[in-house]
Structures are given as structure tokens and as C-alpha cells.
Backbone as ProteinMPNN parsed JSONL, in Angstrom:
{"seq_chain_A": "MLGRTCSAVTTLTVTPSRSVVPQEFIAEADTVVTLGEMSGTYNATGKSFKTPFVHIWRFSADRLQSFSAHMDTLVYQRALQ", "coords_chain_A": {"N_chain_A": [[16.362, -36.272, 41.726], [16.902, -33.476, 41.577], [19.256, -33.215, 43.027], [21.069, -34.647, 41.484], [21.066, -32.998, 39.242], [22.22, -30.576, 40.123], [24.835, -31.343, 40.863], [25.904, -32.015, 38.476], [26.362, -29.708, 37.035], [28.835, -27.505, 35.882], [31.485, -25.105, 35.206], [30.358, -23.294, 32.507], [31.028, -22.682, 29.171], [29.843, -20.202, 27.205], [30.177, -18.742, 24.809], [33.183, -18.048, 22.924], [33.926, -15.615, 24.029], [32.506, -15.239, 26.383], [31.652, -16.376, 29.668], [29.903, -18.426, 31.991], [29.802, -18.94, 35.338], [28.735, -21.016, 37.692], [28.408, -20.695, 41.265], [27.078, -21.38, 43.569], [24.514, -23.533, 44.587], [21.107, -23.621, 45.496], [18.681, -25.61, 46.603], [15.317, -26.442, 46.919], [12.518, -28.328, 47.392], [10.961, -28.444, 44.31], [12.469, -26.545, 43.139], [15.385, -24.927, 41.992], [17.939, -22.637, 42.685], [20.426, -20.919, 41.281], [23.413, -19.331, 41.992], [25.929, -17.169, 40.769], [28.633, -16.086, 38.649], [28.938, -14.079, 35.728], [30.919, -13.363, 33.002], [32.853, -11.698, 30.465], [33.893, -10.478, 27.17], [32.951, -8.117, 24.831], [32.995, -8.358, 21.347], [32.648, -6.403, 19.523], [33.175, -3.893, 20.834], [35.327, -4.44, 22.354], [35.355, -4.179, 25.077], [35.194, -5.432, 28.44], [33.066, -7.302, 30.682], [31.695, -8.052, 33.935], [29.534, -9.667, 36.067], [27.431, -10.492, 38.784], [24.959, -13.207, 38.817], [21.613, -14.672, 39.006], [19.994, -17.647, 38.639], [16.839, -19.257, 38.23], [15.424, -22.287, 38.389], [12.728, -24.236, 37.772], [11.147, -27.336, 38.392], [8.933, -29.991, 37.38], [7.5, -33.119, 37.845], [10.074, -34.279, 37.314], [10.93, -32.81, 35.09], [11.983, -29.844, 33.387], [10.208, -26.952, 34.001], [10.171, -24.178, 33.987], [12.444, -21.437, 33.539], [14.417, -18.805, 34.654], [16.514, -15.877, 34.315], [18.483, -13.599, 36.001], [20.269, -10.597, 36.092], [22.57, -7.818, 36.355], [21.741, -5.648, 34.105], [22.675, -3.264, 33.305], [25.476, -3.38, 33.388], [26.071, -4.861, 31.134], [25.126, -3.081, 29.178], [26.938, -0.88, 29.477], [29.276, -2.151, 28.686], [28.726, -2.362, 26.014], [28.877, 0.116, 24.895]], "CA_chain_A": [[16.626, -35.588, 40.478], [17.528, -32.166, 41.729], [20.668, -33.345, 43.43], [21.883, -34.984, 40.2], [21.14, -31.84, 38.308], [23.094, -29.568, 40.666], [26.205, -31.828, 40.898], [26.387, -32.133, 37.144], [26.679, -28.452, 36.345], [30.133, -26.963, 36.134], [31.613, -23.902, 34.424], [29.763, -23.336, 31.205], [31.482, -21.651, 28.237], [28.704, -19.879, 26.336], [30.816, -18.358, 23.634], [34.617, -17.82, 23.217], [34.146, -14.366, 24.762], [31.688, -15.143, 27.575], [31.529, -17.529, 30.501], [28.965, -18.413, 33.123], [30.437, -19.8, 36.402], [27.896, -21.221, 38.923], [29.167, -20.738, 42.499], [26.321, -21.975, 44.68], [23.119, -24.055, 44.326], [20.2, -23.731, 46.635], [17.511, -26.526, 46.184], [14.126, -26.633, 47.84], [11.381, -29.013, 46.731], [11.181, -28.634, 42.92], [13.046, -25.256, 42.685], [16.831, -24.854, 42.237], [18.355, -21.373, 42.533], [21.852, -20.957, 41.046], [24.093, -18.036, 42.153], [27.184, -17.263, 40.126], [29.14, -14.887, 37.982], [29.029, -14.122, 34.273], [31.977, -12.443, 32.515], [33.269, -11.871, 29.076], [34.28, -9.371, 26.328], [32.134, -7.911, 23.565], [33.913, -8.315, 20.253], [32.457, -5.109, 18.788], [33.762, -2.807, 21.573], [36.598, -4.83, 23.071], [35.121, -3.94, 26.561], [34.85, -6.582, 29.278], [32.094, -7.144, 31.7], [31.636, -9.1, 34.963], [28.322, -9.344, 36.877], [26.761, -11.694, 39.373], [23.671, -13.636, 38.311], [20.731, -15.576, 39.708], [19.12, -18.422, 37.75], [15.843, -19.925, 38.946], [14.972, -23.35, 37.709], [11.529, -24.875, 38.46], [10.888, -28.559, 37.805], [7.708, -30.665, 37.809], [7.647, -34.459, 37.315], [11.507, -34.495, 36.808], [11.078, -32.052, 33.828], [12.141, -28.428, 33.56], [8.969, -26.29, 33.655], [10.473, -22.806, 33.737], [13.798, -20.985, 33.83], [14.541, -17.327, 34.573], [17.838, -15.435, 34.571], [18.408, -12.19, 36.571], [21.606, -10.118, 36.243], [22.657, -6.383, 36.179], [21.878, -5.388, 32.612], [23.491, -1.944, 33.099], [26.837, -3.852, 33.163], [26.094, -5.136, 29.695], [24.937, -1.683, 28.474], [28.171, -0.171, 29.519], [30.286, -2.84, 27.849], [28.393, -2.326, 24.603], [29.137, 1.513, 24.371]], "C_chain_A": [[17.327, -34.279, 40.63], [18.951, -32.233, 42.089], [21.508, -33.698, 42.34], [22.101, -33.81, 39.34], [22.168, -30.838, 38.861], [24.583, -30.037, 40.592], [26.768, -31.887, 39.576], [26.848, -30.83, 36.503], [28.025, -27.885, 36.813], [30.273, -25.63, 35.339], [31.169, -24.09, 33.044], [30.433, -22.22, 30.344], [30.362, -21.432, 27.23], [29.172, -19.536, 24.939], [32.291, -18.178, 23.928], [34.807, -16.529, 24.045], [33.209, -14.229, 25.957], [31.653, -16.494, 28.274], [30.485, -17.368, 31.588], [29.512, -19.424, 34.133], [29.495, -19.911, 37.612], [28.8, -21.32, 40.225], [28.445, -21.361, 43.612], [24.924, -22.376, 44.14], [22.337, -24.144, 45.529], [18.914, -24.505, 46.07], [16.519, -26.672, 47.331], [12.969, -27.162, 46.964], [11.746, -29.061, 45.202], [11.857, -27.376, 42.295], [14.553, -25.361, 42.952], [17.172, -23.378, 41.871], [19.953, -21.436, 42.411], [22.466, -19.465, 41.178], [25.472, -18.137, 41.452], [27.687, -15.963, 39.531], [29.281, -15.117, 36.55], [30.013, -13.033, 33.885], [32.242, -12.69, 31.057], [33.661, -10.484, 28.367], [33.374, -9.314, 25.071], [33.144, -7.603, 22.442], [33.851, -6.882, 19.538], [33.079, -3.876, 19.467], [35.053, -3.135, 22.207], [36.505, -4.606, 24.587], [34.674, -5.209, 27.232], [33.772, -6.237, 30.294], [32.168, -8.285, 32.7], [30.447, -8.738, 35.824], [27.894, -10.723, 37.575], [25.394, -11.932, 38.756], [22.961, -14.537, 39.246], [19.993, -16.321, 38.661], [18.115, -19.135, 38.594], [15.315, -21.061, 37.998], [13.852, -24.019, 38.39], [11.208, -26.166, 37.648], [9.507, -29.133, 38.258], [7.777, -32.121, 37.113], [8.952, -34.785, 36.664], [11.691, -33.826, 35.404], [11.211, -30.564, 34.158], [10.798, -27.781, 33.168], [9.214, -24.851, 33.335], [11.897, -22.398, 34.16], [13.751, -19.506, 33.679], [15.977, -16.93, 35.002], [17.8, -13.964, 35.034], [19.94, -11.847, 36.695], [21.528, -8.565, 35.996], [22.838, -6.073, 34.756], [22.613, -4.12, 32.333], [24.987, -2.296, 32.807], [27.027, -4.196, 31.696], [25.988, -3.919, 28.814], [26.264, -0.966, 28.335], [29.253, -0.814, 28.691], [30.013, -2.684, 26.336], [28.711, -0.876, 24.047], [30.61, 1.746, 24.244]], "O_chain_A": [[18.263, -33.988, 39.886], [19.783, -31.475, 41.59], [22.597, -33.141, 42.2], [23.175, -33.623, 38.768], [22.938, -30.294, 38.069], [25.47, -29.237, 40.298], [27.989, -31.824, 39.437], [27.625, -30.838, 35.549], [28.294, -27.807, 38.012], [29.272, -25.098, 34.858], [31.613, -25.053, 32.418], [30.424, -21.04, 30.693], [29.979, -22.345, 26.497], [28.589, -20.016, 23.967], [32.655, -18.153, 25.103], [35.831, -16.41, 24.718], [33.133, -13.133, 26.512], [31.628, -17.56, 27.659], [30.229, -16.254, 32.044], [29.666, -20.606, 33.825], [29.457, -19.015, 38.455], [29.837, -21.983, 40.206], [29.075, -21.847, 44.551], [24.285, -21.66, 43.369], [22.802, -24.684, 46.532], [18.222, -24.023, 45.173], [16.842, -26.969, 48.481], [12.536, -26.552, 45.987], [12.756, -29.672, 44.852], [11.815, -27.183, 41.08], [14.96, -25.831, 44.015], [16.722, -22.912, 40.824], [20.655, -21.924, 43.297], [22.015, -18.534, 40.51], [26.114, -19.18, 41.574], [27.217, -14.879, 39.878], [29.689, -16.198, 36.126], [29.942, -11.911, 34.388], [31.908, -13.734, 30.497], [33.721, -9.458, 29.044], [33.104, -10.307, 24.396], [34.004, -6.732, 22.565], [34.842, -6.325, 19.067], [33.467, -2.926, 18.787], [35.818, -2.243, 22.572], [37.484, -4.826, 25.301], [33.882, -5.974, 26.683], [33.59, -5.09, 30.701], [32.645, -9.37, 32.368], [30.352, -7.598, 36.278], [27.993, -11.825, 37.037], [24.752, -11.015, 38.245], [23.553, -15.11, 40.16], [19.378, -15.677, 37.811], [18.504, -19.618, 39.657], [14.814, -20.763, 36.914], [14.006, -24.367, 39.56], [11.025, -26.124, 36.431], [9.0, -28.815, 39.334], [8.087, -32.231, 35.927], [9.005, -35.453, 35.631], [12.541, -34.265, 34.631], [10.604, -30.087, 35.118], [10.301, -28.056, 32.076], [8.525, -24.309, 32.471], [12.462, -23.0, 35.072], [13.155, -18.974, 32.742], [16.569, -17.534, 35.898], [17.082, -13.172, 34.425], [20.745, -12.591, 37.256], [20.52, -8.079, 35.484], [23.936, -6.203, 34.216], [23.124, -3.921, 31.231], [25.66, -1.579, 32.067], [28.045, -3.85, 31.098], [26.702, -3.779, 27.821], [26.657, -0.515, 27.259], [30.059, -0.126, 28.064], [30.906, -2.842, 25.503], [28.796, -0.707, 22.831], [31.032, 2.826, 23.833]]}, "name": "protein", "num_of_chains": 1, "seq": "MLGRTCSAVTTLTVTPSRSVVPQEFIAEADTVVTLGEMSGTYNATGKSFKTPFVHIWRFSADRLQSFSAHMDTLVYQRALQ"}
């Protein structure tokens, strides 16, 4: 299940002004860690941002049990000002 999940994920366009690009997947047992880069532009300020991210996916019985996202929120804050 985890191998199919990892190979199926490609560049995800979240909104017209933001994208999430997975670069590496690390799978161990029922946990998948995704390393990548998020970038975009805030319409309100016109400022761009780019930051690395880590997503942690935990599965149980082939179902997603939890998801957490970690990134540098200061990068977002600066782009909003």
C-alpha cells in the first residue's frame, strides 16, 4: 500500500498561486515522510515565498490515520507583510 501511495504522488497545484512539490519519500512500516518544497505568491501583497516542507503520513490497516505538515512559517509571515 505505501509503495503505491508514494509512486502516485506528483507535483500538486494547491491554488493558482501556490504549489507543493514532493522531492523525496521515506517509507518505514506504516509511516511515510515526504520532503519537498512549497512556493507561491500571495495575491494580497504580490510577494512570493519558497520554503522546504516535511509531511508525515501515518497509516493503519491501509487507511490514513494522521497527517502533519511542518514548514518555516516565518517565510509565510514575511510574504504576507
